[in-house]
C-alpha positions in Angstrom: 0.0 0.0 0.0 2.8 2.3 0.9 4.7 1.5 -2.3 1.6 2.2 -4.3 1.0 5.6 -2.6 4.6 6.6 -3.1 4.3 5.6 -6.8 1.2 7.7 -7.2 2.9 10.7 -5.6 5.9 10.4 -8.0 3.5 10.2 -11.0 1.6 13.3 -9.9 4.9 15.1 -9.2 6.2 14.2 -12.7 2.9 15.4 -14.3 3.2 18.7 -12.5 6.8 19.1 -13.7 5.8 18.4 -17.3 2.9 20.9 -17.1 5.2 23.5 -15.6 7.7 22.9 -18.5 4.9 23.1 -21.1 3.6 26.4 -19.5 7.1 27.9 -19.4 7.7 26.9 -23.0 4.4 28.4 -24.1 5.2 31.6 -22.1 8.6 31.8 -23.7 7.0 31.3 -27.2 4.6 34.2 -26.5 7.4 36.5 -25.4 9.6 35.7 -28.4 6.7 36.0 -30.8 5.7 39.4 -29.3 9.3 40.6 -29.6 9.5 39.5 -33.2 6.1 41.0 -34.1 6.8 44.4 -32.6 10.2 44.4 -34.2 9.1 43.4 -37.7 5.6 44.9 -38.0 5.0 47.7 -40.5 6.2 51.0 -39.1 3.6 53.6 -38.2 6.4 56.1 -37.6 5.9 58.9 -40.2 9.6 59.7 -40.2 10.4 56.4 -41.9 8.8 57.2 -45.3 9.2 55.9 -48.8 11.9 57.8 -50.8 12.5 58.2 -54.5 15.7 59.7 -55.9 14.2 60.5 -59.2 10.8 61.1 -60.8 10.2 59.8 -64.3 6.4 59.8 -64.5 3.2 59.9 -62.5 -0.5 58.8 -63.0 -3.5 57.4 -61.2 -4.7 53.8 -61.5 -7.8 53.2 -63.6 -9.9 52.7 -60.5 -8.7 56.0 -59.0 -7.5 54.3 -55.8 -3.7 54.6 -56.3 -1.3 57.2 -57.5 1.7 55.6 -59.2 5.1 57.3 -59.4 8.0 55.9 -61.5 11.6 56.2 -60.5 14.9 54.6 -61.5 14.2 51.7 -59.3 10.5 50.9 -60.0 7.2 52.2 -58.7 6.2 54.1 -55.6 2.5 54.2 -54.8 0.4 56.6 -52.7 -2.8 55.0 -51.4 -5.2 56.0 -48.7 -2.8 58.6 -47.3 0.3 56.4 -47.2 3.2 55.6 -49.4 4.4 52.1 -50.2 6.7 50.2 -52.5 4.6 47.6 -54.4 5.8 44.1 -54.9 6.4 44.5 -58.7 9.3 43.8 -61.0 11.7 46.7 -60.9 12.3 48.6 -64.1 13.5 52.1 -64.9 10.4 53.4 -66.6 10.6 56.4 -68.9 7.7 58.1 -70.7 5.3 56.4 -68.3 1.7 56.8 -69.7 -1.2 55.3 -67.8 -4.4 54.3 -69.6 -7.8 52.8 -68.8 -6.3 49.3 -69.1 -2.8 49.7 -67.6 0.1 51.7 -68.9 2.6 52.2 -71.8 6.2 53.0 -71.2 9.8 52.9 -72.4 13.0 52.9 -70.4 15.5 50.3 -69.1 15.1 46.9 -67.4 16.0 46.5 -63.8 19.1 44.7 -62.5 17.2 41.4 -62.0 15.2 41.6 -65.2 15.7 39.4 -68.2 14.4 42.1 -70.5 16.6 43.5 -73.3 18.1 47.0 -72.8 16.6 49.4 -73.7 13.0 48.3 -73.3 11.8 50.1 -76.5 8.1 50.5 -76.3 6.2 48.3 -73.9 2.7 48.0 -72.3 1.3 46.3 -69.3 -2.3 45.3 -68.5 -1.6 43.7 -65.1 -0.1 46.7 -63.2 3.5 46.0 -64.2 3.7 42.3 -63.3 4.4 41.6 -67.0 5.4 43.6 -70.0 4.4 43.2 -73.6 7.0 44.4 -76.1 5.5 46.5 -78.9 8.7 47.4 -80.8 12.1 49.0 -80.7 13.4 46.5 -78.2 17.2 47.1 -77.8 17.0 50.1 -80.1 15.2 53.1 -78.5 14.4 54.7 -75.2 11.6 57.2 -75.5 11.9 59.7 -72.7 9.1 61.8 -74.3 5.9 59.9 -75.1 2.2 60.2 -74.5 -0.8 57.8 -74.9 -4.5 58.5 -75.2 -6.2 57.3 -72.0 -9.0 55.5 -73.9 -7.8 55.5 -77.5 -4.3 54.2 -76.7 -3.0 56.4 -79.5 0.8 56.5 -79.0 2.8 59.6 -79.7 6.6 59.5 -79.3 9.5 61.9 -79.8 12.3 60.0 -81.3 15.7 61.6 -80.5 17.5 59.6 -83.2 16.6 57.7 -86.3 16.0 54.0 -86.1 14.9 51.3 -88.5 11.3 52.6 -88.5 11.2 56.2 -87.2 12.8 59.3 -88.3 14.0 61.9 -85.8 11.0 63.9 -84.4 7.3 63.3 -83.5 5.6 60.1 -84.7 2.4 58.4 -83.8 0.7 54.9 -84.0 -2.9 54.1 -83.7 -2.5 50.3 -83.6 -0.2 49.5 -80.7 3.0 50.2 -82.7 2.3 48.0 -85.7 2.4 50.9 -88.1 3.8 54.4 -87.6 3.2 57.9 -89.1 5.5 60.9 -89.1 4.1 64.2 -87.7 5.4 67.4 -89.2 4.9 69.3 -85.9 4.6 72.6 -87.8 4.2 75.7 -85.8 6.0 74.4 -82.7 8.3 76.9 -81.0 11.0 75.8 -78.5 12.2 72.5 -77.1 9.5 69.9 -76.5 9.4 69.0 -72.8 6.3 66.9 -72.6 3.6 65.2 -74.8 -0.1 65.0 -73.8 -2.6 63.0 -75.9 -6.4 63.5 -75.8 -8.1 60.6 -74.0 -10.8 60.0 -76.5 -9.8 61.7 -79.8 -6.6 60.3 -81.2 -6.1 63.2 -83.6 -5.6 65.7 -80.7 -2.2 66.1 -79.1 -0.6 68.8 -77.0 3.1 69.7 -76.6 4.6 71.5 -73.6 7.7 73.4 -74.6 10.0 76.1 -73.3 8.3 78.3 -75.9 4.8 77.7 -74.6 1.8 75.3 -75.0 0.8 74.1 -78.4 -2.2 72.1 -79.6 -2.8 70.1 -82.7 -6.1 68.6 -84.0 -4.6 66.8 -87.1 -2.3 64.2 -85.6 0.5 66.6 -84.9 0.9 68.0 -88.5 0.2 71.6 -87.5 0.2 73.1 -84.0 -1.2 76.4 -82.7 -0.1 78.1 -79.5 -3.0 78.3 -77.1 -1.4 80.1 -74.1 0.9 83.0 -73.6 2.4 81.3 -70.6 6.2 80.7 -71.3 7.7 78.3 -70.6 5.3 75.3 -70.1 7.0 72.3 -68.4 4.0 70.0 -68.1 0.7 69.3 -69.6 -2.0 66.6 -69.1 -5.6 66.2 -70.4 -8.4 65.5 -67.9 -9.7 61.9 -68.5 -13.0 63.5 -69.6 -11.2 65.3 -72.4 -12.8 68.7 -71.6 -9.8 70.4 -70.1 -6.1 70.5 -70.7 -4.1 71.2 -67.5 -0.7 72.7 -67.8 1.9 74.9 -66.0 5.3 76.0 -65.1 5.2 77.2 -61.5 1.4 77.8 -61.5 -1.4 75.5 -62.8 -3.7 76.5 -65.6 -6.8 74.9 -67.1 -7.6 75.3 -70.8 -11.2 74.6 -71.8 -11.2 72.8 -75.1 -14.8 73.8 -75.8 -14.6 77.5 -75.2 -10.9 78.1 -75.7 -10.7 79.9 -72.4 -7.7 79.5 -70.1 -8.0 80.0 -66.3 -5.3 80.3 -63.7 -5.9 77.9 -60.9 -5.0 78.1 -57.2 -1.5 76.5 -57.1 0.9 75.3 -54.4 3.9 77.6 -53.9 6.6 76.7 -56.4 9.5 79.1 -56.7 13.1 79.5 -57.6 14.5 77.0 -60.1 11.8 74.5 -59.3 8.9 73.9 -61.7 6.0 71.5 -62.4 7.4 68.2 -63.8 4.1 66.2 -64.0 0.4 66.7 -63.7 -2.0 63.8 -63.2 -5.8 63.8 -63.0 -7.8 61.0 -61.2 -10.1 59.4 -63.7 -12.8 58.7 -61.0 -12.7 61.5 -58.5 -11.1 64.3 -60.6 -8.5 65.0 -57.9 -5.3 66.4 -59.3 -1.7 65.5 -58.4 1.4 67.7 -59.1 5.0 66.7 -58.9 7.9 69.1 -59.3 11.5 68.7 -60.5 12.7 68.9 -56.9 10.4 65.9 -56.1 7.9 67.8 -54.1 4.4 66.4 -54.6 0.9 67.9 -54.0 -2.6 66.6 -54.1 -5.9 68.5 -54.4 -9.2 66.7 -53.9 -11.5 69.7 -53.3 -11.8 71.1 -56.9 -8.4 72.8 -56.5 -9.4 75.0 -53.5 -6.4 73.7 -51.5 -3.3 71.5 -51.8 -1.9 68.9 -49.5 1.8 68.1 -49.7 2.4 64.4 -50.0 6.1 64.3 -50.7 9.0 66.7 -50.0 12.3 66.6 -51.9 11.8 62.9 -52.7 10.5 61.7 -49.3 6.9 60.6 -49.0 4.7 62.2 -46.3 2.2 59.8 -44.8 -1.0 61.0 -43.1 -0.9 60.7 -39.3 -3.4 58.1 -38.3 -5.7 59.2 -35.4 
């Protein structure tokens, strides 16, 4: 009887020890997991923001929910008040032109890419996961190009002659299968940016250091439509009713009436100027990026501007 009681006591003692070990192990796991989580969770510190050393283009997604910015090392995205770096293949996009089904671009492949350098003319319909080559692969890098938001009419400024294009302005209405030379008559100054009408493939605008010029015949003849000199950026509203443009101030040209209005603008001074203008296809909000990599957003019909990046560093909204 005594031996049996002693044996039971030893078994109970052993069970208690095993339970204690298990509880201690569980507690240790919880501590270690908590330490890992709070060390590796996404930062909510607004001082640790996304940065971009260069700006090569800007535009909203077709659903209006994201603002994409292209840099040497891929995309930066502003969404719901915060900046992020998307999990997408890294390429150095130039001439970035968003459309209702994706984007068109030129540029150079990233370090890990198997694409041929330069990219030539490419398009993507899956947000940049894959690229479809449309021509000039290994031949041309179009820094200046524009694409109609709905028509997908492509206008490029070729800096040098290649197997298909002469030097100067050319356009394609069939995704680069055939090309036509534009005479670009009447244009004054160096071309700084190309804007293509979203629904009418014959209408194209050029921002130059000599002003803003508009063509309605596929770029054969241009007329100056503003006395503002220079004009460093131009972008059609997705509705096609207005052409936004500017240098250090923002203007809107009404294509129906021919009237141009000065809009309330963020303060841009000194040697800085507007590099890109983008209009949200859903909400109509407007984004501006400058050459010094300051970025502003207006979502109240241009009554006020919110700065979302300063000198290449994104500014996140402070969560309450």
